[in-house]
Backbone as JSON Lines, residues from 0, in Angstrom:
{"i":0,"aa":"X","n":[-14.96,-3.6,-0.44],"ca":[-13.92,-3.18,0.49],"c":[-12.63,-3.06,-0.21]}
{"i":1,"aa":"X","n":[-11.91,-1.91,-0.1],"ca":[-10.61,-1.87,-0.84],"c":[-9.61,-2.84,-0.17]}
{"i":2,"aa":"X","n":[-8.76,-3.34,-1.08],"ca":[-7.79,-4.3,-0.64],"c":[-6.42,-4.1,-1.4]}
{"i":3,"aa":"X","n":[-5.36,-4.26,-0.66],"ca":[-4.02,-4.0,-1.3],"c":[-3.08,-5.26,-0.95]}
{"i":4,"aa":"X","n":[-2.36,-5.67,-1.92],"ca":[-1.41,-6.68,-1.83],"c":[0.0,-6.13,-2.16]}
{"i":5,"aa":"X","n":[0.96,-6.18,-1.26],"ca":[2.25,-5.47,-1.47],"c":[2.94,-6.1,-2.76]}
{"i":6,"aa":"X","n":[2.76,-7.37,-3.0],"ca":[3.37,-8.04,-4.14],"c":[2.87,-7.34,-5.39]}
{"i":7,"aa":"X","n":[1.66,-6.79,-5.43],"ca":[1.14,-6.27,-6.72],"c":[1.84,-5.0,-7.13]}
{"i":8,"aa":"X","n":[2.71,-4.39,-6.41],"ca":[3.61,-3.32,-6.82],"c":[5.07,-3.68,-6.95]}
{"i":9,"aa":"X","n":[5.2,-5.09,-7.01],"ca":[6.57,-5.48,-7.32],"c":[7.4,-5.9,-6.1]}
{"i":10,"aa":"X","n":[6.87,-5.81,-4.96],"ca":[7.66,-6.13,-3.79],"c":[7.74,-7.59,-3.51]}
{"i":11,"aa":"X","n":[8.77,-8.16,-3.01],"ca":[8.84,-9.54,-2.51],"c":[8.32,-9.67,-1.17]}
{"i":12,"aa":"X","n":[6.91,-9.54,-1.03],"ca":[6.33,-9.34,0.33],"c":[5.03,-9.98,0.18]}
{"i":13,"aa":"X","n":[4.61,-10.77,1.21],"ca":[3.26,-11.32,1.13],"c":[2.22,-10.52,2.02]}
{"i":14,"aa":"X","n":[2.56,-9.34,2.38],"ca":[1.72,-8.51,3.21],"c":[0.49,-8.08,2.3]}
{"i":15,"aa":"X","n":[-0.66,-8.15,2.96],"ca":[-1.88,-7.65,2.35],"c":[-2.88,-7.13,3.4]}
{"i":16,"aa":"X","n":[-3.69,-6.2,2.98],"ca":[-4.56,-5.53,3.91],"c":[-5.89,-5.14,3.24]}
{"i":17,"aa":"X","n":[-6.92,-5.29,4.02],"ca":[-8.21,-4.92,3.54],"c":[-8.91,-3.97,4.59]}
{"i":18,"aa":"X","n":[-9.53,-2.95,4.07],"ca":[-10.1,-2.06,4.96],"c":[-11.53,-1.56,4.52]}
{"i":19,"aa":"X","n":[-12.32,-1.03,5.4],"ca":[-13.64,-0.49,5.07],"c":[-13.46,0.8,4.38]}
{"i":20,"aa":"X","n":[-12.32,1.49,4.69],"ca":[-12.21,2.91,4.21],"c":[-10.86,3.02,3.38]}
{"i":21,"aa":"X","n":[-10.98,3.68,2.28],"ca":[-9.82,3.79,1.47],"c":[-8.69,4.65,2.08]}
{"i":22,"aa":"X","n":[-9.01,5.72,2.79],"ca":[-7.94,6.58,3.59],"c":[-7.28,5.77,4.62]}
{"i":23,"aa":"X","n":[-8.01,4.94,5.28],"ca":[-7.43,4.17,6.36],"c":[-6.54,3.08,5.82]}
{"i":24,"aa":"X","n":[-6.88,2.55,4.72],"ca":[-6.08,1.59,3.97],"c":[-4.77,2.27,3.48]}
{"i":25,"aa":"X","n":[-4.81,3.42,2.91],"ca":[-3.6,4.09,2.51],"c":[-2.69,4.41,3.75]}
{"i":26,"aa":"X","n":[-3.27,4.69,4.87],"ca":[-2.43,4.94,6.08],"c":[-1.73,3.68,6.38]}
{"i":27,"aa":"X","n":[-2.5,2.53,6.39],"ca":[-1.94,1.3,6.82],"c":[-0.82,0.9,5.81]}
{"i":28,"aa":"X","n":[-0.92,1.15,4.49],"ca":[0.03,0.85,3.5],"c":[1.26,1.65,3.76]}
{"i":29,"aa":"X","n":[1.07,2.96,4.02],"ca":[2.26,3.83,4.35],"c":[3.03,3.3,5.62]}
{"i":30,"aa":"X","n":[2.29,3.0,6.62],"ca":[2.89,2.42,7.87],"c":[3.72,1.13,7.58]}
{"i":31,"aa":"X","n":[3.08,0.26,6.8],"ca":[3.83,-0.98,6.4],"c":[5.1,-0.7,5.65]}
{"i":32,"aa":"X","n":[4.87,0.14,4.66],"ca":[6.08,0.42,3.64],"c":[7.25,1.07,4.52]}
{"i":33,"aa":"X","n":[6.92,1.84,5.45],"ca":[7.96,2.51,6.27],"c":[8.66,1.39,7.34]}
{"i":34,"aa":"X","n":[7.77,0.75,7.88],"ca":[8.34,-0.28,8.84],"c":[9.01,-1.52,8.29]}
{"i":35,"aa":"X","n":[8.3,-2.02,7.16],"ca":[8.87,-3.31,6.64],"c":[9.87,-3.1,5.51]}
{"i":36,"aa":"X","n":[9.77,-1.99,4.8],"ca":[10.61,-1.69,3.52],"c":[11.52,-0.54,3.66]}
{"i":37,"aa":"X","n":[11.39,0.29,4.67],"ca":[12.26,1.42,5.01],"c":[11.9,2.54,4.08]}
{"i":38,"aa":"X","n":[10.75,2.54,3.43],"ca":[10.35,3.68,2.57],"c":[9.84,4.72,3.43]}
{"i":39,"aa":"X","n":[10.55,5.88,3.31],"ca":[10.22,7.04,4.14],"c":[9.48,8.24,3.42]}
{"i":40,"aa":"X","n":[9.84,8.27,2.12],"ca":[9.15,9.27,1.28],"c":[8.15,8.71,0.26]}
{"i":41,"aa":"X","n":[7.01,9.13,0.33],"ca":[5.87,8.76,-0.56],"c":[5.72,9.73,-1.66]}
{"i":42,"aa":"X","n":[6.39,9.48,-2.79],"ca":[6.39,10.48,-3.84],"c":[4.93,10.4,-4.52]}
{"i":43,"aa":"X","n":[4.56,11.41,-5.23],"ca":[3.33,11.27,-5.97],"c":[3.3,10.02,-6.91]}
{"i":44,"aa":"X","n":[4.39,9.68,-7.52],"ca":[4.47,8.46,-8.4],"c":[4.25,7.21,-7.59]}
{"i":45,"aa":"X","n":[4.85,7.09,-6.37],"ca":[4.64,5.87,-5.65],"c":[3.17,5.84,-5.15]}
{"i":46,"aa":"X","n":[2.61,6.96,-4.74],"ca":[1.18,6.95,-4.34],"c":[0.26,6.49,-5.48]}
{"i":47,"aa":"X","n":[0.53,6.94,-6.57],"ca":[-0.25,6.55,-7.8],"c":[-0.12,5.13,-8.03]}
{"i":48,"aa":"X","n":[1.17,4.51,-7.87],"ca":[1.38,3.17,-8.13],"c":[0.51,2.26,-7.19]}
{"i":49,"aa":"X","n":[0.55,2.73,-5.98],"ca":[-0.07,2.06,-4.87],"c":[-1.71,2.1,-5.06]}
{"i":50,"aa":"X","n":[-2.11,3.33,-5.44],"ca":[-3.51,3.51,-5.69],"c":[-4.01,2.62,-6.88]}
{"i":51,"aa":"X","n":[-3.14,2.45,-7.84],"ca":[-3.62,1.62,-9.08],"c":[-3.62,0.13,-8.73]}
{"i":52,"aa":"X","n":[-2.98,-0.28,-7.61],"ca":[-2.97,-1.71,-7.27],"c":[-3.98,-2.05,-6.19]}
{"i":53,"aa":"X","n":[-4.74,-1.03,-5.77],"ca":[-5.82,-1.29,-4.78],"c":[-7.03,-1.82,-5.5]}
{"i":54,"aa":"X","n":[-7.63,-2.93,-5.06],"ca":[-8.72,-3.58,-5.63],"c":[-9.94,-3.28,-4.73]}
{"i":55,"aa":"X","n":[-11.0,-2.97,-5.4],"ca":[-12.3,-2.57,-4.69],"c":[-13.19,-3.77,-4.67]}
């Protein structure tokens, strides 16, 4: 199952999420980043950074 830890991309945040589906996980990460960190724009660079931090 894919898993993401917010701290793995340098955030001071203990949020983590695991999902059965990678697309669902990416949606959850975007929702968290928007709500908790005020990130409204997901640039290709940020998306790649997030994807590289996802553990399978």
